[in-house]
N, C-alpha and C positions, 0 to 999 in steps of 0.2 A: 563540330570539328570535321574539316574535310579530310579526304584521304591523305593528302600530302602532309598535313599537320599531324594526323594520326601516326603516320610512319615516323616522322621526326620525333614525336613524343615516345613512341615505342623504342626507337633506337637509343634515345637518351636514357630511358629507364633500364634497358638491357645493358647498356654501357660496355659494349664489346667492340674491339677494333676489327673483328673478322666478320661482322654482319654486313651484308649487302642490301641495297634497296630491294632487289628482286626477292631475296630470301625473306626480308621483312614483310613484303606484300603477301608472300605465301603464308606466313604465320598469321597475319591479320585476316586473310581469307579463311583460314582454318578456324580461327577464333570465332569469326562471325557464324560459320557453319555450326560450330558447337553450341553457340548461344541460341540459335534459332531452333535447335533440336528440342530444347526444353522450355525456353522462355515463352510465356503467353501473356501479353499485355495489350491494352486497347490500341496502342500505336501500331500493332501488327494486324489489326482487324481490317478486312477488306470485303467488298461486296461486288458481285457480278450479277447482272440482270440479263436474262435470255428472253427475247421476244419470240413467241411461238406463233407462226403463221400457217403451218401445215402440221398434220398429225405426226407426232414423233414419240418414240418410246424411250429416248435418252437425250442427255445433254453432255457436252464435253466439260470436264472439270477445269477450272483455271490452272494454267501452267505453273503459277507460283504458289499453289496451295500447299500449306504444311499440314493443316488440320481443319476438318469441317466443323462448323459451328451449328448451322441450321439451314434448312431449305424450306421455302414456302412458295405457294402458287396463289397469286392474288391475295386473298385473305385466309388461306388455308395453310397451316403448318404441316409439312409432310412428316410421316413417321418412318424411321429407318427400320427395315426388316431384313432377316437373313436371306441370302441368295436363294436358298431352297424354296422359301416362301414366295419370293418374287417370281421365280420360274413357274411355280404352280399358278400364280395369278396371271402371268403372261399367257399361259395356255388358254385362259378364258377369253382374253382379247378384248376386254372392256375399254371403251373410250370415254373421255369426259374429264372432269376435274381430278387431277392426280391427288392421291392421299398417301402414297407410300413411295419410298425410294430405297435403293441400295447401290453401293459402289461396285463397279466392275472395271478394274484397272483405271483407265483415264476417262471413264464415263460414269454418269449417274443414271441408272435405269429408273424410269418413272412408271407408276401405275395408279389408276387408269391412264391411258395415253392421251395427253391433251392435243387439241387441234388449233387452239388459239389461247391467247393470254400471256402472262409473264411468269417465268420461274426465277426466283431470286435465291442466290446462294451466298450466305455469309460464312466467312472462313478466316483463319489465321494465315497470313501470307508471308512468304520469304521477304527479307529486306532487299531493296533494290541494289543491284550491283554497282559498286563504285569503280569506274574504269579510269577516269582521269584524276589528277591530283586535286582538282577543284570540286570534284563530286562529293556530296554529303547525303547519306541516306538517313532514315529515321533513327536507327539505333545509334548512329554516330552523333546525331544531334542531342539525344537524351541521355546517352550512357557511353561516352567515349572511353571513360576509365575501364568500363567492363570489357570493351573490345581490346584495349591494350593489355589487360591482364589475362584475358583469354589467349591472346597471341603469345604472351610471355610463357604460358604453360607449355606451348608447343616448342618454343625456342629453347626452354630449359631441357626438354627431352632431347632435342637435336644436339645441343652442345654439352649434354650431361652436366648441366649447371647445378651447383649445390643449392641454389635459391629456389629450386622447383617447388618445395613445400610451401615456401612463403608466397610465391606467385599463385599457386593453386588455392591457398587459403584466402588471399585477397580476391581472387576471381569468384570464389564461392560466396564471400561476404557481399560483394557488389551485386551478384546475381540474386541473392536472397533479398537484399534491400529493394531492388527494382521490382521483383515479383511480389514482394510483400506490400509495397506501395500500391501496385495495381490491384491486388486483392482487397486491400483496405478501402480503396476508392469505390469498389463495387458493392461493398456491404456497409458503408458508413455514410453519414450525412443526411441532409434533409430530404433527399430524393427517395430515400428508402421509406416504405410504408409497411407497417405490420398488418398482415392479412389475418382476418378472423379464422378460427378453426372450424366454425360452423355459422350458418346464417339462419335466421328465424323470421317468420312472417306472422303478423297479427291475425 
């Protein structure tokens, strides 16, 4: 459902004569912000690859990153360490294949410092902004009802609407359904393999 249709549906469900398009857009934007604070589904997963050509001790995190999933260099998965530990290692000044990282504001510090190769960052990303009425982002495609009811919770607060509890309940229900579906998809099905607790050789 694109932005224009979302607005129309939201206004229809809210069913108030004093709602404007501008105010409706504000509530929808607030609703999407609320959703992405807690929702973590495969549709939000993104990847950024950094090609390293000169020695560097850090990379800039993606601007749309909500939560980091993992970082790896070529075939090595990096381990996250506390800043104190990273600073101690940086004092040594070793170069080569990075094995550790930590986040410092908008950067990921790497150690040892690579001079070539590729760093890959997997993360949960913000939903793309919908600016025109024809725009449709990922969450609008898969869960337009969730957006509408998230927006309705803000509208209910604004207008002191007595349906606030109803709107909040429906929002929580849709949120739980979507997250539960994503969680089930990660732990069920033929792609899952039971790993043995121990291996033995003859």
